[in-house]
C-alpha distance (Angstrom), angle and dihedral (degrees) to the residues before:
residue distance angle dihedral
M1 . . .
G2 3.76 . .
H3 3.77 133.0 .
A4 3.85 114.9 -32.3
G5 3.80 93.8 -1.9
A6 3.80 97.8 -54.1
P7 3.81 112.4 138.3
C8 3.79 113.0 -113.9
A9 3.77 113.1 -105.3
P10 3.82 115.2 -121.1
E11 3.81 114.2 -99.3
D12 3.82 92.7 -118.1
L13 3.81 93.9 49.1
P14 3.82 95.6 108.1
R15 3.81 88.6 64.6
R16 3.82 93.3 45.7
S17 3.80 103.2 44.0
S18 3.80 121.2 77.5
G19 3.80 98.8 -138.4
L20 3.78 99.8 44.5
P21 3.82 97.2 60.8
R22 3.81 86.6 48.3
L23 3.80 89.2 60.0
A24 3.79 89.9 53.2
A25 3.80 90.8 47.1
L26 3.81 92.0 51.0
A27 3.78 90.9 50.5
A28 3.80 92.4 47.3
A29 3.81 91.0 49.7
G30 3.80 91.1 51.1
R31 3.80 91.9 -121.0
G32 3.78 100.1 147.8
H33 3.80 93.5 -41.8
H34 3.79 94.7 -106.3
L35 3.77 108.9 -167.2
L36 3.76 134.2 -171.5
A37 3.79 119.1 -144.4
R38 3.80 113.4 -168.1
S39 3.77 125.3 -146.6
G40 3.79 115.3 171.5
G41 3.79 107.7 -60.3
Y42 3.80 93.7 -9.9
G43 3.77 133.7 87.3
Y44 3.80 119.5 -162.1
V45 3.79 117.1 -153.4
S46 3.81 119.9 -157.4
A47 3.78 135.3 169.8
Y48 3.78 123.6 -139.9
L49 3.78 119.2 -148.1
P50 3.83 120.9 -143.7
D51 3.83 89.7 -95.0
D52 3.86 88.9 55.7
E53 3.81 92.8 -106.7
K54 3.81 107.5 154.8
I55 3.80 118.2 -136.5
P56 3.82 115.6 -171.4
L57 3.82 110.3 -140.5
C58 3.78 110.6 175.8
R59 3.78 148.5 -30.5
L60 3.79 123.3 -121.6
R61 3.81 118.5 -153.4
Y62 3.78 117.4 -154.0
L63 3.81 108.6 -132.0
G64 3.80 98.0 -174.4
S65 3.81 97.8 -84.5
D66 3.80 130.5 87.7
T67 3.80 90.5 -133.6
D68 3.81 103.4 37.1
W69 3.79 116.4 70.3
G70 3.78 133.2 158.9
F71 3.78 115.9 -121.2
A72 3.80 132.6 -147.1
L73 3.80 127.4 176.6
Y74 3.78 120.9 -138.4
R75 3.81 112.9 -115.8
A76 3.80 109.9 -154.7
S77 3.81 92.0 -166.4
S78 3.81 91.7 64.5
E79 3.82 99.1 18.9
T80 3.80 89.7 -128.1
Y81 3.78 138.4 114.3
D82 3.82 116.3 -114.8
D83 3.80 121.8 -160.9
T84 3.79 107.0 -110.8
L85 3.79 135.4 -166.6
L86 3.78 118.0 -125.4
P87 3.83 118.0 -120.8
D88 3.83 91.0 -92.6
G89 3.84 89.6 57.6
S90 3.78 94.6 -107.0
P91 3.82 119.5 136.7
S92 3.82 90.0 -145.0
G93 3.79 141.7 28.5
T94 3.77 143.4 138.2
P95 3.80 121.1 -37.3
E96 3.80 87.8 -115.2
Q97 3.82 92.3 56.6
A98 3.80 90.4 50.1
L99 3.80 93.0 47.1
D100 3.80 92.8 48.4
Y101 3.81 91.6 50.1
A102 3.82 93.7 45.9
L103 3.81 90.8 51.3
V104 3.81 92.3 48.9
L105 3.80 91.8 49.4
Q106 3.81 92.4 45.8
Q107 3.81 90.0 57.2
H108 3.81 89.8 58.6
F109 3.81 95.5 56.7
């Protein structure tokens, strides 16, 4: 088990899961430098602005499946991550769905 009861994601998961390679591709292409920091069963997604300012976006929680992850948005006002429903009302989905939603929401703030 990982941090706070989350199962630990397999080491080769970034190659197997659709959204995680996309994060690496975005970073390699210089499109916002989105990075994933892993900690146990969690993945933390941040964006880096051209001046190297780091903006936390969301936290992904591994639920034991490559395609089903929990999702929490970063709230700058409280400096915490709050569990968030995806646009379809689901509390979990693919890493790509979570990343897409976090990026859309970030553009509105």
